[in-house]
N, C-alpha and C positions, 0 to 999 in steps of 0.2 A: 302359277298354273291355275286353270279353271277347273272346278269340280262340277261334274254334271251328273244328273240322275240317269236312270236306265233308258229314259226317253230322250236323252241328250239335251235336256233343259238345264239351264244354269242354276247351280246351288250356291256356290261360294268361289271366292278367289283366295288361294292359299299358297303357302310355301310348301315345297315337296322335299322330303328326305328319304332317299331310297334304302338307307341302312337302318333307319329307325323303325320300331314297331308302330310309332305314331307317324304314318306316312305323310299326312297333310295337316298343317296348322293354319287355321282360317285367319286371313287378314281382314276380309270384308265379306258381307253377304250381299252387297250392292253391286250389281252388274255394271252400273254406270261409273263406279269409282275405280280409278286406276291406282295401282301400288307404285307410287313414284315418290319423288322428292317432296311434293306438296302433301302427299298422304302422311308421310312420317313427321313432317313439320307440324301438321295439324294434330296428330295423335299425341306427339310429345307436348305440345302446347296445352292441350286439354288436360293431360295427366298432371303436369307441373302446376297449372293454374288451380286445379282442384285442391291442391295441398297448401295453397298460400296462407289460409287462416290458421293451419296447424302449427306454424312456426311462430305465432305471435303471443299466445297466452298460455303458459308463460313462454318466454323466449327459448326456442329450441332451433339450433342450427345444424342438427343432424336428422335427416328425414329420408324416407324412401320416396323417390319421385316417380318411378315407374315400377309397377308390380305385375310384370308379365301379362298373362291372359286377362287378368282383371282390369287392365288398362288397354285391352285390345292390341297388345304388342307382345304376342307369345314369344318366349325365350329371352326376353330382355328384362333384366333388373338394373335399376339405376338409382343409386343412393348418393346423398350429398352429405359431406362432412365439412362444414364451414366453407371454404373456398375451393374444395376439391370434390370432384365427382368420381365415384367408383362404380364400374359397370361389370355385369356378367352377360355374356352372349352365349346362351346355352342351347340354341337351336340352329338348324341349317339356315332357316330364314333370317333370323337375327344376324347371323354370321355374314350372310350375303350382303346385308345393308350396314355392316358394322361401321365403316368409315363415315358414311353419311350421317348415321345416328349420332356418332360422337361429335361431328362438326355442329350439328343442329343443337344437341344438348348444351354444348358450350355457348353457342350463340344465344340461346334462350335464357340461360341461367347466368351468363357472364362469369362463370366459374374460371378459376386460374388454370386448371388442367383436369384431365380425365385419366384415371388409372384403371387398368383392366384386371379383374380377378376371375377369369374364365377357367377355373380349375375344378369344375364340378363334374359329377358322374354323368349328368345328362349329356354333356358334350361327347363322352365316350360312346354313349348309346346312339348318338347321331353320327358317329364315325368322324368326329372332329378331335384334333389334338388339344390338350390343355394348354392355356396360355395365361401369362401374367406380365404386366409391364405398362409403362406409360404409353398412351395412345396419342394424345394431343396435349400441348401446353407444358407447363412446368411440372416435373415430378414432384410428388408430395414429400414433405419432411418425414423423417423416420417416425415421429410422433405428431399426430394432429390433435389439436386442442378443440373439444366440442363442448357445448353448453346444453344441458338437459334439465328441465324442471328446477332451475336455480342452482344446479351443481355443475361442476366441470369434470371432464374426463379426458384422459389421454387415450387416443386410438391409434393402433398400428394397422394401417390398411395393407401393408406388405405381407405380414404374416398372420394377422388376426383371423379369428373365425369369421365365416361368411365373408362379408365385405370389410370386416374390421371390428364390428360391434353388433350386438343383438338389438337392432332398432325396434324390432317387433314387440319387445318387452317393455318399452318406455312407460306406458300407462300402468303396467303391472308393477313396475318398480316403485312408482309413486303410491300405489295402493299398499304395498309392503310397508312403506314409510309410515302410512297412517295406522297400521296394525301393530307396529313393533314396540310401542312404548312400554318400558319397564320389563320387556321379555328377554329371556336368554334364548338367542337365535342360533340355529345351525343352518348354514348356507352351503348346500351341496352343489357341486359342479359350479363353483362360484365365478369361474373365469376371471374377468378383470375387476369384479367387485361392484357391479351395478346394484345388485340386491343388498349387499352388505353395506355399501355406502348409504343407501337410502334408509336402511333400517337404523343405522347409527344416527342419521339426521332425525329420524323419527323418535329417538329416545330409547333405543334398545339398551338393556342393562349390560349385556355382554354378547359378543358374536364369535362363533367359531366358523371360519371360512375355509372350505375344503375343496381342493382340486388336484388332479393328477399332474398338472403342469406347473413347474417351478417358474416358468416365464409368465404364466397367467398371474401367479401369486405375486411376483415382483411388480407386475403392472397394477395389481390391487393396491399394493403398498404406495406406489406413486400417486394413485388416485385419492387415497386417504390423506396423504400429505398435501395434495394440491387443494383439497377443500378444508384444510386446517381442522381436521376431526380428531377426536381423542383416540389415537391408535392403541393406547394401552387397554382399551376395552375390546380389542379385536385380536384374536388368536388365529394364526394361519397353520394349516395342516396340509402337507403335500402327501398324497396317497390315493389308493384305489378307494372309491366311495363305498362300494359294496362291502369290501373287507373292513373298512373303518366302522361302518354302521354295525356290522356284526360284533366287532370288538366293543363298541359302545354298549350294545345290548348285553354282552356277556359281563361287563363291568357295572351294569346297572345305572349307566349314565342317563340323564333325562334333560329335556328342553321344553321351553314354552312355545317355540315356534320353529318349524323345520321347513326349509324351501328346497324343493326338488326340481331342478331344471336340467334334466339329463339331455345328452346329445340325441340325435335321432336314432331310435332303435329299429324302425321299419321304414324303408323307402317306398315300399309298395305293399298292397293288400296281401300279396303272396307271402310276405314276411311277417304278417301280423301275429301268427301264432307263436312264433319264436319271440317276437318283441313283447307279446303279452306276459310271458313268463318273467322277463326282466322288469317290466313295470310293476307286476304284482310283488316281486321280491322286494324291490326297493321301497315301495309304499308300505308293505307289511313291516319292514324293519323300522321305517319312520314312525309308524303308528305305535310300535312297541317302545319307542324312545320318547314319546310325548307325555307330559304331565296331564292330569285331568284339567279340562279347560284349554288345553293347548291347541294350537293352530297348525294345520299342515297346508302349505301352499304348494300344490303339485301340478306339474305340467307334462304334456306330450306334444312334441313338435313333429311326430311321425305322421306323414300323410296316409300311411296304411292303417292307422288307428283311428276309427271314427269317434266322435264325441260320446255316443252311446256306449261303444265298446270300452272306451277309456273309463267312463263311470263304473261300468260293471267290473272292470279289473280292480279299480280302487275299492269298490264295495266288497269284492272277494277278499282283498288284503285286510280290510278292517275286520271282516268276519273271522278270518284265520288268526288275526292278532288278538281277538277277544275283546274288542272295543266297540262302543257305540259312537258313531260320528255322524255329523250333520253337514250338508252342503250349505254354507252360508252365502257363497258367491260363486259365479261362473265367470271365468276370465278368458279373454281372447287376444288376438293380435291388435296392435295399435291401429288407429284409423287411416294411417298412410299406407297400410297393407290391406286395402279393401278386398271384398269378395264379390265378384260379378255373380248375378243370379244364374247366369248360364254356365258358370264354372264354379260349382260348389266345392270342388277339390281345393280351391284356394283358401278355404278355412282350415289350415293345417295346424294352427296352434290352439290347443285345448288346455284350460287351466280350471282348477277347482280350489276354493278356499274351504277347508273342512275344519270343524270344531269338534274335538274329542269331548264327549259329555259323560263318559262312564266306561 
């Protein structure tokens, strides 16, 4: 559909969704540009080519190839895990062109197959049913092997979080590797062990990896074994992170580094107040468990929580915990998750490295 101003002049060409609060998602601002097969081929080629150098140094074969609005393809996520593509079509417009996009993505990448993980809340808001399954080519194996920063990981694209793995944390996992030497580390919401594995490679003295999912912890064990790492230095704990942190506090347990990478607490700004309580609680508990000189590596992936608000929440947690802390680094999503200047909401991942000084 064409979007016109009150005078009837052309503004943009967009997809239309009558059931969504976002009625129109812009494909192009150019009146001469048609939204057709050539349009999608060009946009996909541009996005994929822009990431070519990200796979080379060091070798990484798991990357985000298309990041929605930031690649001018709203509603489309396309990730690559080795020879398999995994896609999410979360808008009515992306759904309309689903088969064409899948065909072109496979043509450009020469991947073996494309698997769909369109089980996101955004589809419900667009009036679309959730869907998962192979779209084109060979179905992926139960476990896909990927390479990331010199390590190997098993990924489950059928049941894993997001499209199977947290690709946005790639560079941050490498940063934890550099900071973990000789530290006793607590990895909260550890999932399949990306942070724990990197901390161990970085020389962590001991790691306690905690998650509520026994499936995730089993995957973590597989990834440790896959990389021939000293598993005797890793303790696994299945349970509720909030309750476990309170139990550690009551027992006087302490750590040199704590990693907090919780799930999304706020999907929208309207949920920010409720989410803020959760973020403050968990960071307050973490501050109480850190030894002097300890590091807190804390994240929020909630789009409804801005970077400024997240810092204020963490600052309030430090104040209530009675500690003095400094921000030594700010962290964000990996560069294959770019942020378009016209779409600042794409900067959803906020991270802080904090040092407790007293």
